[in-house]
C-alpha positions as CSV (number, residue, x, y, z in Angstrom):
1,M,-3.9,-78.9,-233.6
2,I,-6.7,-76.4,-233.2
3,F,-6.9,-74.3,-230.1
4,N,-10.4,-73.0,-229.1
5,K,-9.2,-70.6,-226.5
6,P,-6.9,-67.6,-227.2
7,L,-3.3,-67.5,-226.0
8,I,-2.8,-66.2,-222.5
9,A,0.0,-63.6,-223.0
10,L,2.1,-63.1,-219.9
11,D,4.6,-60.2,-219.9
12,I,6.8,-61.0,-216.8
13,G,8.8,-57.9,-216.0
14,S,10.8,-57.0,-212.9
15,S,8.0,-55.1,-211.3
16,S,4.8,-56.9,-212.4
17,V,3.2,-59.5,-214.5
18,K,0.9,-58.2,-217.2
19,L,-1.7,-60.5,-218.7
20,A,-3.7,-60.0,-222.0
21,E,-6.1,-62.2,-223.9
22,L,-7.1,-61.2,-227.5
23,S,-9.5,-63.0,-229.7
24,G,-10.1,-62.7,-233.5
25,K,-7.6,-63.0,-236.3
26,G,-6.0,-60.8,-239.0
27,A,-6.8,-57.2,-238.6
28,S,-9.9,-57.9,-236.5
29,R,-9.0,-58.3,-232.9
30,K,-10.9,-58.0,-229.6
31,L,-9.6,-57.5,-226.1
32,R,-11.1,-60.2,-223.8
33,T,-9.0,-60.0,-220.6
34,L,-6.5,-57.6,-219.2
35,G,-4.8,-57.7,-215.9
36,L,-1.7,-56.9,-213.8
37,E,-0.2,-58.2,-210.6
38,V,2.8,-56.7,-208.8
39,I,5.9,-58.8,-208.3
40,P,7.9,-58.8,-205.0
41,Q,11.0,-56.7,-205.4
42,G,14.0,-58.8,-206.6
43,A,11.9,-61.9,-207.6
44,V,12.8,-61.2,-211.3
45,M,15.8,-59.2,-212.4
46,N,17.0,-58.4,-215.8
47,G,14.9,-61.1,-217.4
48,E,16.1,-63.8,-215.0
49,I,13.9,-65.5,-212.2
50,Q,15.5,-65.1,-208.8
51,D,12.6,-66.4,-206.7
52,A,10.5,-69.0,-208.7
53,S,8.0,-69.6,-205.8
54,A,7.2,-66.0,-205.4
55,L,6.7,-65.6,-209.2
56,L,4.4,-68.6,-209.2
57,K,2.2,-67.1,-206.4
58,V,1.8,-64.0,-208.4
59,V,0.9,-65.8,-211.7
60,K,-1.7,-68.0,-209.7
61,K,-3.1,-64.8,-208.0
62,L,-3.4,-63.0,-211.4
63,L,-5.2,-66.0,-213.0
64,T,-7.6,-66.2,-210.0
65,S,-8.4,-62.4,-210.1
66,M,-9.1,-62.7,-213.9
67,N,-11.3,-65.8,-213.3
68,I,-9.2,-67.8,-215.7
69,E,-9.2,-71.5,-215.3
70,P,-5.6,-72.7,-216.1
71,K,-6.3,-76.3,-217.0
72,G,-5.8,-76.8,-220.8
73,R,-4.7,-73.2,-221.5
74,R,-1.7,-72.2,-223.5
75,V,0.6,-69.4,-222.4
76,G,2.7,-67.0,-224.4
77,L,5.9,-65.9,-222.8
78,S,8.2,-63.0,-223.7
79,L,11.9,-63.0,-222.8
80,S,14.4,-60.1,-222.3
81,G,17.6,-59.2,-220.7
82,G,20.2,-62.0,-220.1
83,A,17.7,-64.6,-221.3
84,V,18.0,-63.8,-225.0
85,I,20.2,-62.4,-227.6
86,L,19.2,-61.5,-231.2
87,K,20.5,-59.8,-234.2
88,R,19.5,-59.0,-237.8
89,M,22.2,-60.1,-240.2
90,V,22.7,-60.0,-244.0
91,L,24.4,-63.0,-245.8
92,M,25.2,-63.8,-249.4
93,P,24.4,-67.6,-249.1
94,D,26.6,-70.1,-250.8
95,D,24.3,-72.3,-252.9
96,E,26.7,-75.3,-252.5
97,S,26.4,-75.3,-248.6
98,D,23.6,-75.9,-246.3
99,L,21.9,-72.6,-245.4
100,S,21.1,-73.7,-241.8
101,E,24.8,-74.4,-241.3
102,Q,25.8,-71.0,-242.8
103,V,23.4,-69.1,-240.6
104,F,24.4,-71.1,-237.5
105,E,28.2,-70.4,-238.1
106,E,27.6,-66.8,-238.6
107,A,25.5,-66.7,-235.4
108,K,28.4,-68.2,-233.4
109,Q,30.6,-65.4,-234.6
110,Q,28.0,-62.7,-233.9
111,F,26.9,-63.9,-230.4
112,H,30.2,-65.0,-228.9
113,H,28.4,-67.5,-226.7
114,D,28.6,-71.3,-226.4
115,M,25.7,-72.2,-228.6
116,S,25.3,-75.5,-226.8
117,D,23.8,-73.5,-223.9
118,M,21.3,-71.8,-226.1
119,Y,18.1,-72.6,-228.0
120,F,18.7,-71.2,-231.5
121,R,16.3,-70.1,-234.2
122,Y,16.6,-68.1,-237.4
123,Q,14.1,-66.7,-239.9
124,E,14.6,-65.1,-243.4
125,L,13.3,-61.6,-243.5
126,P,11.9,-60.0,-246.6
127,S,14.0,-56.8,-246.8
128,K,14.0,-53.6,-248.7
129,F,17.8,-53.1,-247.8
130,T,19.5,-56.0,-249.4
131,Q,21.6,-56.1,-252.6
132,E,21.4,-58.8,-255.3
133,G,22.3,-62.2,-253.9
134,E,21.9,-61.1,-250.3
135,K,19.4,-62.4,-247.9
136,A,18.4,-60.9,-244.5
137,F,18.0,-63.1,-241.5
138,L,16.7,-62.7,-238.0
139,I,18.8,-64.8,-235.6
140,V,17.7,-65.5,-232.0
141,A,19.2,-67.4,-229.2
142,G,17.8,-68.0,-225.7
143,R,19.5,-69.4,-222.7
144,I,18.3,-72.9,-222.0
145,D,18.5,-72.7,-218.3
146,I,16.5,-69.4,-218.0
147,I,13.8,-70.6,-220.6
148,E,13.3,-73.9,-218.5
149,Q,12.8,-71.8,-215.4
150,Y,9.9,-69.9,-217.0
151,V,8.4,-73.1,-218.5
152,D,8.6,-74.8,-215.1
153,V,6.6,-71.9,-213.5
154,I,3.9,-72.1,-216.2
155,H,3.7,-75.8,-215.7
156,K,3.3,-75.5,-212.0
157,A,0.6,-73.0,-212.6
158,G,-1.3,-75.7,-214.4
159,M,-0.8,-74.5,-218.0
160,K,1.4,-75.2,-221.0
161,V,3.6,-72.9,-223.0
162,G,2.4,-72.3,-226.5
163,V,4.7,-69.5,-227.7
164,I,8.0,-68.1,-226.5
165,D,8.9,-64.7,-228.0
166,T,11.1,-61.8,-227.1
167,D,10.1,-58.4,-225.7
168,T,11.7,-56.7,-228.7
169,F,9.6,-58.6,-231.3
170,C,6.4,-58.3,-229.1
171,L,6.9,-54.6,-229.0
172,A,7.5,-54.3,-232.7
173,N,4.5,-56.7,-233.4
174,S,2.2,-54.4,-231.3
175,F,3.4,-51.3,-233.0
176,E,3.1,-52.6,-236.5
177,F,-0.5,-53.8,-235.8
178,N,-1.6,-50.6,-234.4
179,Y,0.4,-48.0,-236.3
180,P,1.0,-48.6,-240.0
181,I,3.5,-45.9,-240.8
182,A,4.9,-45.8,-244.3
183,E,8.4,-44.9,-245.4
184,S,9.8,-43.8,-242.1
185,L,12.5,-44.9,-239.7
186,V,10.7,-45.3,-236.4
187,A,12.1,-45.8,-232.9
188,I,9.9,-47.6,-230.4
189,A,11.3,-47.5,-226.7
190,N,9.7,-49.7,-223.9
191,V,10.7,-48.0,-220.7
192,G,10.2,-50.4,-217.9
193,A,11.0,-50.5,-214.3
194,N,14.7,-51.6,-214.5
195,S,15.4,-51.7,-218.3
196,T,14.6,-50.1,-221.6
197,Q,14.3,-51.8,-224.9
198,V,14.7,-49.8,-228.1
199,V,13.5,-51.2,-231.4
200,L,14.2,-49.5,-234.9
201,T,11.8,-50.5,-237.7
202,Y,11.0,-49.3,-241.2
203,E,7.6,-50.2,-242.7
204,G,7.3,-53.1,-240.4
205,E,10.8,-54.5,-241.1
206,Y,12.8,-55.0,-238.0
207,L,16.3,-53.4,-238.3
208,Y,17.9,-53.1,-235.0
209,S,17.4,-53.3,-231.2
210,R,19.3,-52.7,-228.0
211,E,18.4,-53.1,-224.3
212,F,20.0,-51.1,-221.5
213,Y,19.4,-51.2,-217.8
214,L,17.9,-47.8,-216.9
215,G,14.2,-47.4,-216.1
216,G,11.5,-46.0,-213.9
217,N,12.9,-47.5,-210.6
218,L,16.0,-45.4,-211.0
219,I,13.8,-42.2,-211.1
220,T,12.0,-43.4,-207.9
221,K,15.5,-44.1,-206.3
222,K,16.7,-40.6,-207.2
223,I,13.6,-39.0,-205.8
224,S,14.0,-41.1,-202.6
225,E,17.6,-40.0,-202.2
226,D,17.1,-36.4,-203.0
227,L,14.1,-35.9,-200.7
228,A,15.2,-38.3,-198.0
229,I,12.0,-40.4,-198.2
230,D,11.4,-44.1,-198.6
231,F,11.0,-45.8,-202.0
232,E,7.2,-46.3,-201.7
233,N,6.5,-42.7,-200.9
234,A,8.9,-41.6,-203.7
235,E,7.1,-43.9,-206.2
236,G,3.8,-42.2,-205.1
237,L,5.2,-38.8,-205.8
238,K,6.5,-39.9,-209.2
239,I,3.1,-41.4,-210.2
240,S,1.2,-38.2,-209.0
241,A,3.6,-35.9,-210.8
242,S,3.3,-38.0,-214.0
243,G,-0.5,-37.8,-213.7
244,G,-0.5,-34.1,-213.7
245,D,-0.1,-32.9,-210.1
246,Q,1.9,-29.7,-210.8
247,A,2.8,-28.9,-207.2
248,I,4.5,-32.4,-206.8
249,A,6.0,-32.1,-210.4
250,D,7.7,-28.9,-209.4
251,K,9.0,-30.5,-206.3
252,I,10.7,-33.5,-207.9
253,R,11.4,-32.1,-211.5
254,A,15.2,-31.7,-210.8
255,S,15.5,-35.3,-209.6
256,V,13.5,-36.7,-212.5
257,R,15.4,-34.7,-215.0
258,D,18.7,-36.3,-214.1
259,I,17.5,-39.8,-214.9
260,N,15.4,-38.7,-217.9
261,D,18.7,-37.3,-219.4
262,Q,20.4,-40.6,-218.9
263,I,17.6,-42.7,-220.5
264,N,17.2,-40.2,-223.4
265,S,20.9,-40.2,-224.0
266,E,21.0,-44.0,-224.2
267,I,18.1,-44.0,-226.7
268,N,20.0,-41.4,-228.8
269,Q,23.2,-43.4,-228.7
270,T,21.2,-46.4,-229.8
271,V,19.9,-44.5,-232.9
272,E,23.3,-42.9,-233.6
273,F,25.0,-46.3,-233.5
274,F,22.5,-47.8,-235.9
275,V,22.8,-44.9,-238.4
276,Q,26.7,-44.9,-238.3
277,H,27.2,-48.7,-238.4
278,E,24.4,-50.3,-240.3
279,N,25.0,-47.8,-243.2
280,I,21.6,-48.2,-244.7
281,P,21.0,-45.6,-247.5
282,N,18.4,-42.9,-246.8
283,L,18.0,-43.9,-243.2
284,S,19.9,-41.2,-241.4
285,E,17.4,-40.0,-238.9
286,V,14.3,-41.2,-236.9
287,K,11.1,-39.6,-238.1
288,Y,8.8,-40.8,-235.3
289,I,9.4,-42.0,-231.7
290,F,6.9,-44.0,-229.7
291,L,7.2,-44.7,-226.0
292,S,5.8,-47.8,-224.2
293,G,6.1,-49.4,-220.8
294,G,5.3,-48.5,-217.2
295,A,7.7,-45.5,-217.1
296,A,6.7,-44.2,-220.5
297,M,4.6,-41.4,-219.1
298,S,7.2,-40.3,-216.5
299,L,7.3,-36.5,-216.0
300,D,9.0,-34.6,-218.8
301,L,10.4,-37.8,-220.5
302,A,8.6,-37.4,-223.8
303,P,9.2,-33.7,-224.4
304,S,12.8,-33.9,-223.4
305,L,13.4,-37.0,-225.8
306,S,11.6,-35.1,-228.6
307,S,13.9,-32.1,-228.1
308,L,17.1,-34.3,-228.1
309,L,16.2,-36.4,-231.2
310,Q,14.3,-33.5,-233.0
311,A,11.4,-35.9,-233.7
312,P,7.7,-36.0,-232.4
313,V,7.3,-38.4,-229.5
314,Q,4.0,-40.2,-228.8
315,I,2.9,-42.6,-226.0
316,I,1.9,-45.8,-227.7
317,N,-1.6,-47.1,-227.4
318,P,-1.4,-50.8,-227.9
319,F,-5.2,-50.9,-228.3
320,N,-5.4,-48.4,-231.1
321,R,-6.8,-50.8,-233.6
322,I,-8.2,-53.4,-231.1
323,D,-11.9,-53.6,-230.1
324,T,-11.9,-53.0,-226.4
325,A,-15.6,-52.9,-225.8
326,P,-17.3,-54.6,-224.0
327,S,-14.2,-56.2,-222.4
328,G,-15.1,-55.2,-218.9
329,V,-11.8,-53.1,-218.8
330,D,-12.4,-49.5,-217.7
331,M,-11.7,-47.2,-220.7
332,E,-10.2,-44.5,-218.4
333,Y,-7.7,-47.1,-217.2
334,L,-6.8,-48.0,-220.8
335,L,-6.3,-44.4,-221.7
336,S,-4.1,-43.7,-218.6
337,H,-2.3,-47.1,-218.3
338,G,-2.5,-48.6,-221.8
339,A,1.2,-48.1,-222.5
340,I,2.1,-50.7,-219.8
341,Y,0.6,-53.4,-222.0
342,G,2.6,-52.8,-225.2
343,I,4.6,-56.1,-224.9
344,A,1.6,-58.2,-223.6
345,T,-0.5,-57.0,-226.5
346,G,2.1,-57.8,-229.1
347,L,2.5,-61.3,-227.6
348,G,-1.3,-61.7,-227.4
349,L,-1.5,-61.1,-231.2
350,R,0.2,-64.4,-231.7
351,K,-1.6,-67.8,-231.8
352,P,-1.0,-70.9,-229.7
353,D,-0.2,-72.9,-232.8
354,D,2.0,-70.3,-234.4
355,G,5.4,-71.9,-234.8
356,Q,7.6,-68.8,-235.0
357,G,9.3,-68.2,-231.8
358,N,8.3,-71.4,-230.1
359,K,10.9,-73.2,-228.0
360,P,12.7,-75.7,-230.2
C-alpha cells in the first residue's frame, strides 16, 4: 500500500503530547508540522494511560491547532516505561532448530514475563561486536493491554496506527540521522518530566539502554518544597533559570543541584554497568554525551554531567540535518525548545508502511 501523506508522529509523554510530520526520504527530510499540547497531570504515568478520555481530548485539540484532518491519516506511536521491554542479545544459532523458536526461548529467559501477555518481535542486527558463528538480535516485547489502550485512543481520534515503536529506538534513530559520529561510544539521554531513557550506541549500532524514573518534575518539586511555593510557580522559576535568568538561577541552584546529582548518578551507573557487564573490547568509556527531552536544558545539568563522566555534553538538535524552512515553525522556538522533539522526530523519520516495529 502507498501512503501519500507522511506519518503523524505522536510522542505521548507524561506531561505533553508532541507531534511531528516529516516529508521526504533517505537523507533528504523536511519538517512539515510541529506542535505540542500539555497533558493534565496524572493522565499518563510511566508509559501507561491512566485517563484515556483526557488524553483523547488533548490529541484532538492538538490536531485541531495544527489544522490536521484526521480522516485517513496514519499515526506513529512510541512506547516507554512499563509498556515495553527490550534487549540486545547475542546467540550462536543452532542450524538444526528454528531460529524464531530459539530467539523466543531466549527472550522468555531474559524478560521473566508471561509472553502470552506480550506482543513480541525480534530483528537481527548487523554487529561489529560478534564472534564467528554468533548473531546479534534486538528483542522487543510490548504489553498487549497497554498497546491496545493507545490504539483505542488513536482510533477514537479518527486515525489509524501505522507504526508502533519505542522511545529508545526513536531517540537512537533521531541521533543517528542527525549526528553521524564514527568509532565512538555515545550516550544519549532523554530527560523527560518523570523519567529518563539512556541509550548507548556505536556507529549507529544499538548496544544497551535503560530507563529510570527521575526527571524534570522532581526538580520542580524540590524547588517547590525548598521555597515553600506551589508547583506551577516552581516550574516557572525552573524555566526562567534554565533560560538564563541569573538572579533566579542563584536562588534555586542548590535545589536543582540535588536532583541533577541524582539524574547524573543514574546515567553514570548505566554507563558503568554496560562497560562492566557487556564486556565489549575497546568500549571502556563514553566519548560523547547528548541530552534530549524537556528537562535537557535544566540549570547546570549538562556541565555537571560532563564533569562526572569526563566527556563533552551537547544538547541534541533533532533538526540538525532536517530542512525546517519554510515550515511555519519559528526558528527561535526550534533553537530553544528543539530538544523536546527528539523522540517525535525519530518516530517521524519512519514510514507508514515500514514494517519494523509495527504491532504484530
